[in-house]
N, C-alpha and C positions, 0 to 999 in steps of 0.2 A: 394880530396873529399873522405871521408870514405865510406865504403860500406853501412852503416846505412843510410846515406843521399840519397842513391839511392833506397830506399825501396818504390818504386812507387806502386800506385794502378792503376785501369783501367783509371780513370779520368786523372791522370797524363800522362799516355801513349797516350791517345787521344789528349790531349793538345800539347804534343811534336811532335806527327805525323803531326797535322795540321800546326804547326810552321815550321817544316822541309819542308813540301810540299808547304807552302805559299798559301794555299787554304782555303776558308771558304764559304760554301754555305749550303743552306737548305738541311738537310738530311745527311750532311757529317759525323756527329758523328755516326749515325747508320752504315754507310758504314765502317768506321774505326773500330768500335767495332766488326763487323763481321770479318774483315780482321785480327784483333788482334787474334781472336780465331782460325782462320785458320793458322796463324803463330805459335801459341802455339801447335796446333795439330802436325804440321810439325816438330817443334823442339823436341816434346816429342817422336814422332815416329822415327825420324832419328838420334838423338844425344844420345848416350848411357849415357852420364854423366848428362843428364837433367832429373830430376825427383823431385816430392814432397816427403819429407820424412814423414813416418807415422809409429807409433809403434802399432803393432797388438798383443793383448794377448789373448790366449785361455786357459780356465780352463778344465782340463781333468775330464770328468764326470764318474759316475758309469756305466751308459749305454754304454759308449765308451769302458770301461774296459771289460765289459761283452762280447761285440761284437768284442773284439780284434781290435778295430780301430786303424789304423796306418797312416791315411790320414785326413787332415783338410782343408776345403775349405778356400781359400784366399779372401780377399775383392775384389770387382770389381775394375778395373783399375790397378791392381798390375802389375808393369813393371818388377821388379826384387826383389830378396831377398838379402838384404845387410848383415844381420847378424841374428844369431838364437841362443836361449838359452833355456834350460829346467830350471825352477825355482822351488826349493824345499821350500814351504811356511809353512811346518809342524812345524818348530821350532820357536824360538823366533826371529831369524834372517833369512832372505831369503838367500838361497844358490843358486848361479847361476852355471850351467853346460853348457859349450858351446856345441852346436850342429854343427858338422862339415858339412858344405855345400858341396855337390858334384853333379856332373852331373850324371844322371842315368847310363850313359855309364861307368862311373868310377867304378861302383859296379860289373863290369864284372869279375874282378879278384882282387877285393879290399882287402887290408890288413889293418885292423883297430884294434887297441887295442890288438894286439897279436893274432887275429883270422883271418884266411883266409877264405873267403866266396866263395861259389860256384858260377857258372855262372847263372845269372838270366834269366828269359824268360819274354817276353812282352805279356800281356793279352790284345788282341785287343778289346775285348768286353767291358772292363772297363777302357782301356787306362792306365793301371798300370803295373809296373814291379813286377813280382813274384820272390823273392829271392830264389836261391838254397840253399841246406843245406851246412853247413860248411864241409870242406873236412874231418875234424876229428870228426864230430858229426853225429849221426844218423839223418835220415830225420825227424822223429817225433819230436826229441828233438830240432832240429834246427827250425822247423816250429812253435813250441810253446814257443820259447824263448821270455821272456818278461823282461822289465827293464827300466832303465832311458835311454831315446833316446840319442844316441851318434852321429848319422849320419842322414842327411836329404837331400832331393832332390825335385825338383818341376817338375810336369807333368801337362800341361795345367793350370788350376787355382786351384790346390790343392798341399799342401805340405805334403810330405810323410816322415816318420821317421822310424828309426830302432835303437834299438829294439822296439817292440810294448809296449807302457805303460801298466803296470799290476796294480794289486790292491794297490801296495805300492806307486804307482805314482798318484793314484786318488786324485783329488782336488788340485794337483799342476798344474803348468802353463807352457805353451809353449809361449815364446815371440819372436816376429820376428820384426826386423827393416826392413821396406819395402820401396822400391822406387816406387812411384805411377806415373802414367801418369799425367802431370800437369793438374790441374783442369781448366776448362773454366772460363773466367771472366764474370759473369752474371750481376753484379751491379758495380756502380762506385767505391765503396770502396773495391772491391775484389782484392786480391793479390795471387800470387803463387810463386814458386821457380824461375821462369823466371823473373817476375817483380821485385823480390828482388835482384837476383844475376846478371842477364844479361839484365837490362832494355834497355840499349843503343842498344844492338843487336836486341831486339824485336822491338824497335821504328823504327830503320833504315830498318829492313827487312819488316815490316809492311808498311812503306812508299814506299818501292820498289814495293810491291804488289798493293798499291794504284795507283801508275803510270801505272803499267803493266795491272792490271785487270780492274780498274774502268775508268781510263783516257785514256787508249789505247795509252800511250805514251812510246814507247819502248826505246827511247833515254834516257829520264830521268830516266826510270825504271832501265836500265842497269848501269847508272851512280850511282844511289843510291844503287844498288845491289853490286857494286864494294866496296863501304864503308862497307856494311853489311858483306861482305866476310872477311874483315880484322877483324871486331869485332867477327865474328863467330869463326875464327881460335884461338881465345884466350881460347876457352873451347871445341871445337869440333875437331875431327880428320879431316885430309885433305879429306879422302873419304866421311865423313859425310857432310863436307862443300860443296864438289862437288855436292852431291845429292840435297842439299838445293838450291844451286844457278843455277843448270842446269835443274830444273824441267820444264817440257813442260807445257805451259800455252796456253790453247785454248780458244779464245774469241768467243762469239756468233756472227753469221753473221748479 
């Protein structure tokens, strides 16, 4: 069976969970729909390779150039930055320049493009790193350096770049390939990266939650969870699988 044939939506997942559990009663669809979103949230939070892909493009404005803006807010639900580019759109053809993604800590003694940068300091008031001057540059020269962004890092929900875009970069673009936390399924036709790529793991894990949470049947729940474990191991690390299958579930008295 090809991957495209497993491009399930929420209604497909609900049907498959009911079939696997062999249960059908009034209200079961609503129960399963809630458990599907519980499973999606757990997958998204615990498995690093699970995310919805999204392309985010920001146009550098004149106001940002005047303010020497070097950080840009990311969309809500951003899980990780997969790739980053600066795009020069001033000519007849767009020219792409890669922005090297780094950890903020990497800038401590970073060497990039032939320039050694000084030790940065962390501004706790704004939750940003302040870069020190280059060892071979004066402090004022280093602080005012502007140009095509070459390096970038993330702090909280903002993407920071260096150098700071200047007037020559105005109206050009910063484009990010983002990994987003998988979207909840709100309607029967909804899909996300999990229903497209890992539907059987979602179905089986949701069925296990159905037995454990709704039916209070630990025996069937653990049996189904055993099958879910094998499916999860195809795309999650062993540590991530352990977290998913060893969660503590407390039922109401």
